[in-house]
N, C-alpha and C positions, 0 to 999 in steps of 0.2 A: 525092318532094320535098314539103316543107311549104310552105304559102303564106306570102307576106309578112305577111299578117294574123296568122298563128299566131306567126311570129317576133316581131312587135311585141307580141303578147299576152304571150309569155314574157318579153320584155325588160321590159315594164311590171311584171309580177309580180315579177321579180327586183329591180327598183328599189324596189317597195313593200316587199318583204321586207327589203332593206337599210335602208330608212327606219324600219322598226319602228313604234313607237307615235306617232312624229311625223307620219306620213302624208305624202302629197305631193299638190300640186295638179296638175291636168292640164298646165298650162303647164310646170311643172318637169320632169315626166316626159317630155313631148314634146321639150323642149330637151336634157335630158341623154341621152336615148335616141335622139335623132334620128328621131322618129316624127311624121308630120304630125298636127297637133293635132285636126282634125276626125275623122280616121280613128281616132285614139286614143280620142276621146270615144265613138265607136261601140263600140269594143272594150271599154272600161271598162263601158259599159252592159250589154253581153252578159255580162261577168264578174259584174256586180252582180246581174243577173237570175237567175243560177244559184247565187248565194250564195258566190262566191269572194272578192269585195271588197264594201265598203260605202263610202258617202260621207257626209260631214258638211258642213253649211253653216256659214258664220260665220267668226269670227276664227280659230278652230283647225280650219277646214274642210279638206277634201281627201279623197283616197282612202286607204283602209286595207285591209289584208288582213282578211277576215272569218274565213277559215279559217287555221289555223297553216300556215306555209310547209312544214312537214314533213308536212302532210296534202294538199298540192296536187301531184299528179304531172304530169309532162310529158305522159303519155298522156291524162289527163283533159282537159288544156287543148287538146291537138291534136284530140281527138274533138269537143270543144265547138266549136272554130273551123273545123276542116277536115272533120269527119265521120270515117267509119271509117278505121282504120289497117289497110289491106289492099291489096296490090298487084293483086289480082284480085277481081272482084265475088263470086265463089264462095267467097272466103275471109273475107268480112266477117262479123263476129259480129252487128252491129246493122243491116246493110243488105244481107243476103245476096241474091244474084241469080245464077241459073245463067248461065254464059257462053253467049252466043248460038250460038256455033259448037262447043259441047261435045257430044260423043257419050256420054261416060261419065266422070263425075268420079272414080270409083274407079280408072280406068285412065289418067288424065291425068298424064303425066310432068311437064308444066309446072306443073300445080297442086301436085303432090307437092313439087317443088323450092321453089316460092314459099310453100308452107305453112310450110316451115322458116324462110324469110326473114321472113315475117309474124310467126311466133311469137317469133323472136329479137328483132325490133324491139319487139313488145309487151312482152316481158319487160324489156327495158332501159327503155322509156318508162314502164311501169307501176310500176317499182321506183325510179325516179329522181324525187326531189321537188325543188321549188324550193329548199328548204333544203340539200339535197345539192349542188346546183349551186353554191351560195355557199360552203359549208364544205368540200366534198370535190371539188375540181376533177377528180380522177381517177376518181371513182366510176362515171360513165357509161362510161368506157373499160374499167374493170375489169369492169363488168357485161357489156359487149359481148364482152370476151375470154372471160368465163365462159360466156356463152350460145352461143358458137361452138365450145366444146369438145365432142368426141364424147361421147355418153352411155354 
């Protein structure tokens, strides 16, 4: 499950992508996306720190996408906000940790099954961009269908 913070981050990025060059102020994003303003400000600062959005002050101020929407993947945002995309610590690419009760990763049936789950999820999330979500509502579903087909 993704966190509420990750959902808010994705909703804010989708709103900024829709706004394009006109950008949006925090209050406008908070109101239209039903996100608590203080929480949204923290999220936007996190996204700004890693170079996904930028802000401008003044008459034409607000938040804007720094990276094109077709270069921002759901996977990138989820990793930034929630950390590794892995159902088990032994399957994490960036925060690997052997399971405390594991005798042998090579013989672990649970790990084998969840390795497929993790890979399928990563495939969909790393190939689906903010732009895809706006222009191709069925792309995530198509990727999910594709990734579950036997090889």
